[in-house]
Each structure stands twice: as structure tokens, then as C-alpha cells.
N, C-alpha and C positions, 0 to 999 in steps of 0.2 A: 210355252205354256204345260206341255205334258213334262218335259225336264222339271219345271218348279213344282207339279204337282209330286211328282217322285219325291224330290228334295223335301218337301214339306211332310210327305208319309214316312219318310225315313226319319226326319227329325220327332215327330209324334213317336215313334216306336223308341227312339232314343229317350225319349221324355218319360214313357211308360216304363221301361227298364230303368231307368236311373230312380225314379220315384219308388218304384216296387222295391229295389235295392235298398234305398235308404229306409223305406217303411220297415223293412224287417230288422235291418240294424237298429232303429229306434225301439222296435218292439223289443229287440232282445237286451236293450240297456233296460227299459222299464218294465215290463210286465212278464217276460220270459224268463225262465231258469236256465243257467247253461247246460244243464242236462237235456233239457226240452228241445233247445236249438238244432242239435244234430237229427235229432228223429224226425221233427218238422222239415229240416232240410231236404233230408231224403224223400220223406212224403211229397212234398212240393215237386222235387226234381221227378219221382215216378210219375206223378199226375202229369206235367208238362210233357214229359216224353210221351206218356200213352197218347195224350191229345193230339201230340205232333204226328203220330202215327195215321191220325186219322185225314190229314191233309186237306182241311176246310179253311178257306179264306177267313172266314169271319171268326176264327178260333184264335187267330195269330197274335190278336192283343192279349187275350188268356193266357196263351201259350209264353208269350214274352214276361206276362206278370208272373207266373208261376216258376217259371227259371229264374228270374231275377231274384224272387224271394228267397229260392234255395239258395241262389248265389251270396245273398246277404246276408243270411244265417250262417252258412257255411262260413263266411269271410269271418263274420264275428266269431265263430267257435276255434278257427285256426290261431286267431289274434290272442284269444284267450290261453291257447296252449303254448304260445311262444313268450307271452307276456305276464300276465297275471298268474298263471299257475305255477311258473319258476320262480316269481315273487313270493308267492303264497309258502313254497317249500322252504326259504329263507327267512319266513317269519321265526322272531325270536331268538335267531342264532347270533353269535358272535363270532367273528371270522377274520382270520389275517388275508388282506386283498390288496390288488392294486387296480387303480382307476384312473382314468383321464377326465381331467376336468373339461367341461363343456360351456361353460360361463363365467363371466366375471364373479368372484364373490359379491353377495349384497352383506354390507353391514349392519348389523341392528345393536342394540344398546348392551346385550347382554349376550349374543351369539352372532354367528355367522352363517349363511347358506350359499351352498353353489350346487348346480347340477353335474352331475358326473355319469360316466359308465364303465360298468364294472370289466376289466380286461377279460375275465373270466368268463362272462356271460355279456357280449358286446351288445345284444338288443334290450336288456335292462337298463331304462332310463332311471337314476336315483339321484334325489334330493337329500345333500348331505347338510347335517347341522354340526356346527362346531363350535365349542364353548372355551376353547382354549388357545385361540388365536392364531392357530395352525393355518387357516385359509388366507390370512393377510398376505397380500401381494401376489397372491397366484393369479394367473391368466390362463386361458381357454388352451388346451394342448400340453398343460403341464402333467405327469404323471405323479400320481402319489401313492404312498403305501403305508399300511396302518391297520390298525384294528377298529374293526365297524362293529357296531350293534344294528340288527335291522329290524325295521317292521313293515308290515305291508301298508301299501298308500291307499288302499280303498277301505280301510276302517279308521274312523278317528274318534275318540272319547265315546268307544263301545256302539257306535253307529255306523252304517255303510256311509262312505264318502268318497263321492265321484269326480271331486275337483282336480286331482291329481293326476288320474287316469285319462282324464280329457285333454288335458296338458301332455298327454305320454309320458308320463311318471308313474313306476309302479312300486317303487321301495322309498322308503324312508330309513336312512342312514345317520347315526351318530357314533361321533369318535370317540373313543373311550381312552385316548393317550395322544401322545406327540406323532404327529405325522412326517414320514420322511417325503422330500420333493425332487423330483428330477426337472432340469430344466427342458423348455421347449427347444426342439431341434430339428433345424429345417423351416422350410414352408408348408402351412396347412391350410389349403383353400378352404376345408370345412369351416375353419374358425375367422375367414378373411372377413365374414358379415358382421361377428361380433366385434372385432377390433375397430371395424369402419364405426361401428356403432358408439363405442366407447371414446373413439378419437372425436367424433363431431359433437357428443355429450360433452367433451371437455373444452371444445370450443364453444359450444352454447354458454358454458359457464362462464367462459373468458369474455364474450362480448354482449351478452344481455345482462340489463338490470337485474339484481338479486329479486327485485318482487315480479318479476315474469320469468325469470329462467327456468323454474321448475316448469311452468304451465307449458313453454316453448319445448322444452325437452319431452315432455308428455305429447305434445301435438306433433311434433316432428320426431321421434325417435321411438315411441311408444313407454318410455322410462318414467313412469308415474311414480317412483320410490318418493322422491322429494315432494312431489304435489301431494300425496298422502298426508305429509305432515303439517299442510296449510289446511286443518280440517274445516276451518270456517269456510273456504272458498271452494274447497272439493264439496262441502255440503250445500252451498249455493248452487254450485253448477247441475248437481245431482237433482235439488228440489226444483230448480226451474227446468229441467228437462233436457239440458245440452252436456251431459258429462260423456255423451258419446264422441264430443269433440277431443277427448283428450284418451281416447283408446282407439289406436288406429283401426280402420275399418275401411269399409267400400267408400266411405265419404272422401278418406284422405287419398287412396288410390285414386278417385276420379277427378279431385283437385291438381294430383301429379301428373296425371295425363293431361288434363286442359293446360298447366304450365309447361309441360315438355311441348306441346303441339303447337302452344303461343311462340316459342322460340323455333323449333323445327319446321313447324307447319304439318298440316293434317294430311298431306300427301301418302298414297300407301308405300311409297319406297321408305318413309320415315317410320314405318310401322314397327318393324324390326327392331329399331334402334329404341323406341318408345318401350317395346314391350321388355326390352332386357334392362332398360332402367327402372320399368316399374317392378320386375321381379327382384331386382337387386334392392329397392326400398323395402319391399315385402320381407327378405331375407332378413335384412339389416334389422327391420323392428320385431324380430322374433317370429315372422310368420304366424301371426294369430288368426284362426280359422275365418274370420270376419274378413280379413285382407286378401288370404288365399280365395275366397270366393269372389272377392272382386277381382283379383288378378286373373281368374280363370275365364271370368266373364268379359274382363276386358281383351284378354287373349282371343277368344272368339270375335267379339267386335273387330277387333284389329286384322285379324288374318282373313276375316270372310271375302274381302275385296280382293286381296291377293289370290283366292283360290276361286274367284269369280261366283262366291255363295253369298245367300243372303243370309244375316244373321237373325235367329230366332231366340228371343229373350228368355222365354220361358224353359226351351231347351238347354240352354247356358246354365240357367240357374239350376235346373234338376241335374244337368250333368256336374255342374260345378260342387254340389252337395254330395253326390255319389261318389265322386274322385277323393274329396277330403275323407268321407266315412271309408274308403276303401284303404286309404293309407293309416289310418287309426279309426276303428269302429266306436270307440269310447269317446270320441270328439262330439258324436251325438249329445253328450251331457253338458256339453259347454254352453253356457248361459251366451256368450257371446254371439256363438256360431248361431245358435237359435234365433236371439233377436236380429241379427245380421240378414238370416233367410226369411224372416217373419217381415221385416222391413222393406226387403228388396219386393217380396211379393207383392205388397201394399201397394208399393210404386208401380211394378208391372199391370197389376189387376185394377186399381182403382183412382190412381193420381190423376188420369186424363178425365174420367167419368165426373170426378168430383171437381174439377177445374172448369168443365163445362158447366157443370150445374151451378158455379157460382158465377161465371162470365160466358155469356154464348159464344160473342165473337171477339178475336183477336185483335186489341186496339192497336193502331197504327203510330207510325213515327217515334220520335226520342221521349216525348211525354207519355205515349200509350206504353212504350216499353217500362217506362220508371213505375206507371201505374198497375200495370200486370205483375211487377215482380211481389208485391207483398200478396198477391193471389194466388201465383204458383208455389210460394214458400206454404202458403196458408194449407193448399189443395195437397202440396206433397208429404205436409205434416199431420195434416189428417189421415192420410192415405197410410203413412207408417204406423199410425197409433193403432189403425183398425186391429192388427195383427199383433202386434208388440204390447200394447198394454194388458192383456191377459196374461202374457208370458211374466211382464214386471210385476203385475200384483202376485202372480203364484211365487216366483223366485224372491222378490225383495219385500213384497208386501206393501209397497207404497206406489202411487200413480201419480205424476206431473201433469195438472190439469192444464197449465199454461205454456207448455211445450210450445205449440205454436207461436204463441205471442214471442217467446223467446227466440227463436227461429227467425221470426221476421226482424226482429230488433238486432240481431246479431248474426247471421249466416253470411252476409255479405261482408263483415269484418273477419269472419273466421277464413272463408277462402283467400282472402287478403294477406291475413296474417299467417297462414301456413305457406303461400306462395313467397311472401316476403320472407319468412324466416329462413327459408331455405337459400334463397338469394343472399341473404346476409352472411349464411354460414359458408356459403362457396365464396365469396368476396374476402372474407376472414382468412380464407386460405391463400390469397393471393396478396392481400394487406392489410392487417388486423385493423388500423383506424378507420378502414372505409367500412370492415364489417361491422365496428361498433356503432358508426353513425348510423348504417341502416337498420341494425338491432334496435337502437334508440328509437327509431320511426316506428318500427314494428312494434314497440313494446306499447306505444300509445294505443294500437289497435288491441292490443292483448287486455290493456286497461279498460279500455271500452267493453271488451266483451264480459270482462269481470262486473264492470256496473251494470250492465244489463241483467246478468244474472243474479246480481245482490238486490237490486230492484224488482224483478220478478219474485225472488224468494221471499222480499219483505211482505208480499200479500199474505194475508192470513190464509189463503186457499188454495197457494200455489201448487200444493201438494197434499195428497190426502192417505191417509194410512186405513189399509185394510183391517187392522185390528179392530176396527170398529165396525161390527157386522152388518150395520145400517149403510155403511159405504159399499159394502159388497152388494147388497141388494140392489142400490142407486146403480151403481155401474152395470149390473145386469139389466137394469130398466131401459139405461142409457142405448144399449146396443138394441133393445127392442124397439124403441120409440125410434130411432133413426131406420130401423129396419123395416117398420110399419109404414114409416113416413114417405121412406123412396120407394116404397112399391104402389102408393097411390097414384093415382092420375091427374091429381089437383095440378095446381098452377106452382112453378118452381120455388116461389117466394114460401107457399103455403107447406111444400114438401120439405123444405131446410129449415124455414123459420119456426114451424110448429115442434119439430124435435128438439132444436136448441132452446127454445123458451121452457119448453117443458122440462129439458134436461137441468138448466138453471134454476127454475122452480123447485124443483124436489130435490136439488142440493142444497138450496138455501131450507128447505123443509128439513130435511136429513140433518144438517148442521144444527138447528134450532131444536131439534127434537134430540139431539144430544146434550146441547146445552141444558136444556131443561129436564132433562132425565139427572146430570148432576146436581141441579139446583132443587131436585125433588125432595131429597133428603136432608139431615142435618150434616152428614158429611159420608165420605167413602174412604176406604184403607184398601189399598191392593199389594199384596206380595205377589212381584212380577216372577215371573219363570224366566230367570237367566241362566238356569242350570248351576254348577257348583258355586255359588255366590249369595249376594244378598242385593235387594235393590225393593224398598217397600216406598209407596206414594201415600199422600194424605191429601185429601181435597175437603175444603168446606167452603161454599160460596165460590167465589173467585180466587181464594188463597190455596196454595199449592206448597206442601212440607215433602221433601223426600228424605228418606234414611239410607245410606249406603247407594253406591253404584258399583258393582263390580262383579265379575267371575272369572273363572278358570276352569281349563278343560272344555272349553267350547269355541265353535267356530263362529259364534255372534258375540259383537263387543256389547257390554251391558249398555254402554251409553245410547246405542243405536236403538237397542230395544226399549231403553226407558224413554227416548226422545220420540219414537214411534208412538209408543202407549201413550204419551202425553198429547201428542197432536189428535191422535183417535179420540181423545176426551174433550179436544178442544181448548188444551191448555197452552199458552204459549210463554209461560217463564215460571220458574220456580222461586217462591220467597226464602226458603231456609234447605239448604242441603247439608245434612248433619252426617257425618263421618264417623263411626263407631271408633274405626281405626283404619290404619293406611296399608294393610294387607291387599295384595292384588285382588283377590276374591271380595271385596267391600269397596275397593277405591279405583280400579285399573279403569273404568268406563267413563271417570268423571269429566275428563278434558273433552271426551267426544261428545258427552251431553251438552257441555259449555260451548261447543263450537254449534249447536243445534238449536237450545234455548238459552235465553239469559237466565242467569242464576246469581241472584241479588245477595247471597251470603253464604258461606260456608263455614260450618261449625267443624272444629276436630280438636283432638286431644291436646294440651300444652306441651311441647317438647315429645313430638309422637315418635313413635318406634318406624322407621324408614327402612326397614331390611330389603323391602320389594321395591325401592326408587321410586315412590309415586310422588314425593313432597314437592321437588323440584318443578316436576311437570304442572303440578296443580296451582304451585303459588306463581309462576309464569303465566298461565292461562288466567289466573285470577287477576294477575295486573294487567293482561292484553284486554279482557274484557269489563274490567272495573267492577270485579266482585268482592266484596267484605269478605275477610277472615276473620272468624272469631275463634280464639282458643280457650278451651275449657279447663280451668284450672280449679274451679269449685262449682258448687250448684247453681244452676244457672237456668233462669225461665224466658223463654221468648212467646208471646202473646201476638199469633198471627192471625188476625180476623177471630173466627171462631175455632181456632186450632191453638192449644197451649201446650207449649214443648219445654219439659223438664227435663234439663241434660245434668247428670250426676257427675260430680267430680270423679275422675279416674280413679279407682281403688290401687291398694298397693300389695294385694293378695295375688298369687299365681306369679309367673315368669312374666317378662316386660312385654311379651308378644300379646298377652292376654288381659291387658290394663288397657280397658276400653271406655270410651263414654258410653254409657248405659242411658236409655231415656224412655221416659213415661210419655206418652203422646195421647192427650185427652181432647175430645169432640164433646161437650157437653157433659153427660153422666158417664158417657164411653171411655173405658181406659184401655191402653194397649201399653205393653212394657216389650222393650228392644233391648236384649243383653250383649249384641255383638258376639264375639268369642269368647266372652267371659267365662271362666272357669266355676266350678262348683264353691271355690274359696271366693272367689270374687262375688259370685252372688250372694254367699254368706254375708259378706263383708257389705253389701248393697241394702239386704234386709235389716242389717242390724243398725245401719246409721240412719236409715230412712224410714219413715212410716208408708209402706206400700201394701195396701190389701185392697181385696175385692175388685181385682181388676176383671176386665172381660177377655182380654185377647194376650196372650203371650207368644212372642217370635222366638221360637225355642233357639237357645244359644248354641253355638258353634256348627250351625246345621245337623243337630241332632248327636253331635258327639257322646260319647259315653262320660266324658268328662265337665259335661254341663248339664243343667236341668236337674241339680239334686233336689231330693225327698222333700226336705225340710223347706228349700227354697219354694219348690211348687206347692205346698200346703200353706205355707205363708201367704203368697200373692193371691191364692183364692181364683186363679182365672178358670173360664168354661173352657175357653177354647186355646189350641196352639198350632200355629202354622210353622212347618219345618222349610226352609228356605235350602233346596239341595238337587243337585244334578249328579250325572255321571262323576265319579270320583273313585281313587284308588285307596281312601281312606276308611272305607265300609260306612260311611255317613247314610242315613241315618243307623243308628246301631240297634238291634234288637233290644238290647238293655234301655236306651232311653225311650225308645215306643212302648215297652212293658212299663216302665215306671209312670209315664204320661197316662197311659190308660188306666195304672191304678189308683192315680189321684183324680179321675174323673174327667179328664180333658176329653174333648172332642178333637181330633187330628186331622189336619189335612198337610198335604206334602205338593211342592211346586211341581216334582219330578212326576207325580202321579195326577195331580189335578190341575197342572197348568197355572196360570194366572188365578190366584185366590182373592176374589173381591168382595169387601164385606159391606154393606149399605146400613148406615146407621141412621134409622127412621127418626 
């Protein structure tokens, strides 16, 4: 008993140290400046050392906390000195260097990428972009030499960006010419995991049917490149709340341990072999933080009996977090890490209390185990959501409401699909036909998972967008209701039933208020903040028109932004999507939007300029989703409920890139004019051929370029308000010349880069 108490005390001290260390690193990532970190580290060290001299037992916890805070801040500062600081020193430089390729190149339509390490600075991990085709055929271990242009990875499009640093990447490099490549010599153990992943990926492509291979590679190997191309399926997985099954995480590590122990047994003597296989899997899948967390916890769990010690899950969890952040303090910004640890914290703290709240006694017998399965899944899902929902709301702006239902329907199949997939791959190494037969059987489980995700996604309330502020307040209310309900001393049915009932009732009320709001006026026009691009929505009654859907110099896809906004407004389809032209900043979000909501008709210029390569993808998506394509070659009017859209014949003035379909959108007596990227010459041609005057709203041409919004044009159309859809760019948009000209002609100016979404309610 005494020994056990000492062990527990040691574990608690370790937990305090690990949590304090991690808290310091999270603070350094979010609220502290790099200059303040060493000052605070020294201060905490001095305080801790001073208290240590007092030799008081009751101060031990405080001392451990202070010293761990100091260590965390010091660790972050040292990591910065050896990674980010040298990276900033190379910012903007073009240098002749050599590097070692770390990963297989990923091929995209117009470029390819690979991770490299500079031989002159091996601590710096670099993401290399190439548009010359020089990366084709490369493999890990190749040494490449050439001229590289560098930029820091922690800035993107004029804003701080922590995605790459969280992945241990500190520089972005672009090739400026041809690369010289030397072949891989000898055996390189460091690249064995990447080669094994590549080999198994090719086996998966060989044995699994085309409709499931991309999903199986994602779940088994962490390779989601092909799955992202299936936007409809990935959207369904995300909206139904089970996208985590295609991101290698603790769930997959737990499945793998169960699979290994099923074949080897769960005896202590097999623990070491199990650990070796688990860590091989983690390394093979790229060692994402969520999988490392699970690997560390499984290591504690499997090794504890060998050392005749008890495993403490809370200590294991906190120690795992500290170890990950010790290696890369920037990993604190990784969304996968945050969600993984939040989910595990929910499971440890709340899954058992929630299960007991749902069912008092564990049913016995086979029937009892069958009946308790959905209860256990529901309890686990609810426990996970308690801490992960706020993070998902913060990072993604959407929350899946029906994730517990999807988990109940599909999770049994996910575990079988994962285990069966690995067995099929292993069988294919021995005899390909056997692997194909097993893969064919496993694929039916994958298709069942797809069907569950699509079924749940088809419900209108499967996920909510927090662009709607009413949903934000509703979510806060739900947490408050459950907290108050569970704190009461009433019966179990009352404590659980009342919060659930009130949550559903208030959700219906919030959704009803949203619909009532957008039905209260004659119509709504919203210019969405999509960065340097354009996307405009028009609502009237139940009808929806959208003009353009694209952006550049942005980490967010305009289709995601538009789809989330439509969802927040209770809109489930688009009647007409008019594309002024097919430049990326006006059209590169179209296919993503189409995967999220049905688009009935797309209108675009006849024989459009397709320099940015958008047309083929849009036409393929239109055929896939049954969308009508309307080519505009002459003045065309479409009346969609209370919305009249007049699309003007593309003009002949200006260069071919500026020959857009311009449009007047009318709701009652309110008129808006959209000119796309039309030049002053195109604007002059428009007003010469058409009677356009007494408008209310102008969407300023070409994002505020000085070559649009000419004086004669502004005077002729006589609008009151101008909205400029603009974001970070290297073109100088909007120009002072355009802003001054708009002001001189009496226009009230709004800008999406300053004002965010610009919503106009037509009374």
C-alpha cells in the first residue's frame, strides 16, 4: 500500500511537471512574444529555486510547476534560435545550395512539392515547390542541387501562419531553374518508413477497387491526397462528423493494437513486439502528433506490467503532450494534436460518467453486449465532443451535430475495415489474387461507411455553421444547459432529458429565426470576404443566386467559405451561379461549392478564356452533379423568383482576359451591377450598348484596379454605394486612384478586406 501511494505521488508530480511545461509552450505559441519568453523563463527559474531553498513539503507542487514553466519557455526559445531564426535569415534570398529529399514528391496540376533538408543547415526542414518538372521521379535520399528562392514558412499572404511550423517545416523554397540530381547510394534507414508507405500505397491501388482505394489509403497509410479529390465524399465524412477516421490518429493505433493482440495474444511477453509494430505504423504514416500521442500512451500501458507498475492514463496523456512539444514546441499549433488530446481528455474524464448516466447496470449475456454497444458509442462520442466541439468551432467554423449517430452506425465497420484492409495488403504480398478477394470484401464495409456518412449528411441539420452568430449563442447555451442539468439532484431522466429537450427546442428556434430573418426583407445581397477574389450571394424568398466563387492569395477555398455561409443562412441549393469569367480569383472555388450544395445552373461566357485551367474541372463537376451549363453569347435575362438577372453579351473591348459577362441583378427596384474584371473600355462599351442608370449598388471592377471604374462610367450608372471585393495581394488593389475616383463621384465605399462580409438588406 505504501509503495502504491509513493508511485501515485510520483505520477502526480510527473503530471504537474508535464502539464506546466506544456502550458508554457502553448502560452509561447499564442500570447507571448519571443522576446518575453527568456525573461519569464529566468523569472520562473529564480522563483522556483528560491522556494526550493525553503525546503517545505507543501511547496513541492508549486516548485515543480515554476521550474517546469521555466523549462517550457526555455525550450521554446532554444527551438526558435535553431529553427525560425535561421529561417528568417534566409527570407527573400536566392541561393545556390544542395539538399537531401526527405519525402516522395506530391504531384499537382501545375506544380509539385517535396520536403527537403538543406545540407548546409540540416536542422531546417524545407517545403520545396517546383514548376519545371525537376522533382518527377525523385525519391527520399536523393541529393539535389540548384538555385532556390526562399521565404519564411510562418508568414503567408501577409499574415502569420503556423501550419508549417507545426509540421516542423520552417522555410518555403521555389526552384528557379533546373535541378541536378544524384542517385541514392546505399541503405538509408531514415527513409525506410517512407519507402514502405509508398510500397503499400501501390499495393492498395493494385488490389482495392477504384471507388474505395483512395479511402483505404487514407485510413491505412495516412495518404489523403487522392481522397481530397473526391470532394463530395470527403465533405460527407466531414459534415457527418467522422472525417477523423481518414486522419491517422489514436483511433487507428488502438485498432492496430487490438488487431495485433488478436493474433499474438495480450500476454506481457508479446508487449515489446506489439510496441515495435505500433511505432513502425506511426512512422510509416508520417508520425502525426495525434498518432504519436496514442503511441506514447500505448507504450506506457503495455510496458507498465513488465515493470510491475500501474498505468495512470492522466499521467500518460500529460507526459505524451510534453514529449511531443519537447521535440517541436510549434506542434502546439497543430489542430490534429489539439483535437486528439482534447478527445482523449474527454474520454478519460467523462466517458464513464456519461455511460453510467445513460445505463446504470452493465447488461449481461450476448444480447446485453449487443444492446450496450450503441450506449458505449454514444457515451464515448458525447465525451469526446465536450472538449473537441469548441476547438472545431474555433478552427473550422462548423460543428457536426449528428456525429454520435454516425459513430453508432459506422464505427463497428470502421474497425473491421481497418483490420481487414491491413490483412488484405499483407495477403497481397504473398498472393495477389487472395489480396484482391479480401480487398473486394473489405470494400463493401468501406461502401457501407460512405452510405452512413452520406445519409447523415443528407439531413438538413447534420452540421451547423458558426458564421451565423445565433448558432454561436445556441452552442454556448447548450453547454450551460447541460452543466446546470447535471448539477441538479433531480432524477436521472430529468437531468439528462431536460437539457436534451431544451437544446433541440432552442436549435429549432434558432434555425427558425434565421429563416424568418432572411424572409423578412424583399431580398439580401452579400459580398463575401473571400480574400483576393469575388463571391456574391443574392437571396429572395427561397431563391439563391451567386455571382463568381473564387480567390487567390488565401489559405481558405472560396467554395468552403461560400458553402459555409449558405449553410449558416439556411440555404441548401443555388439556383444560378454566374461566372463573369474563369480566372482563378473568380472561379477556383466552384467545384468545391458544388460538392457542398446542389447548383442547378452555371452561366459563363461563350468560348471562355481558360488560361487558369478552370473549365475542364467545372464541366466535369457539372456532368457529375447534373448541373446545367448556360453559355452567354448575347444579352440574356433569367428570372429566378423575385430575382431578375440580366447577363450582358461579353464585349470586345480590352484584352481577352477582360472580356467578362457583366450582369445587372434586380430585386424589385433595387439594382446591382457586377462588372467582373472589365476594363474602362469594357465599361464604356457596356453603357454605350445598354441603358443602365439609377443603380443602387456597384461591385467595383477588378478588385479596385485603376484600370476599372472609369469616371464617365461611374457618373452614367449613378449608383450610391460601391463594394470592393479584395484581400491580400501583390497588385496594389484597391488603388488610391480608384478610391479617390469613387469618392469624388459620391459613392459610399465598403471593402471586404476592412469590413468583412458586406451584407445589404433590401427592405
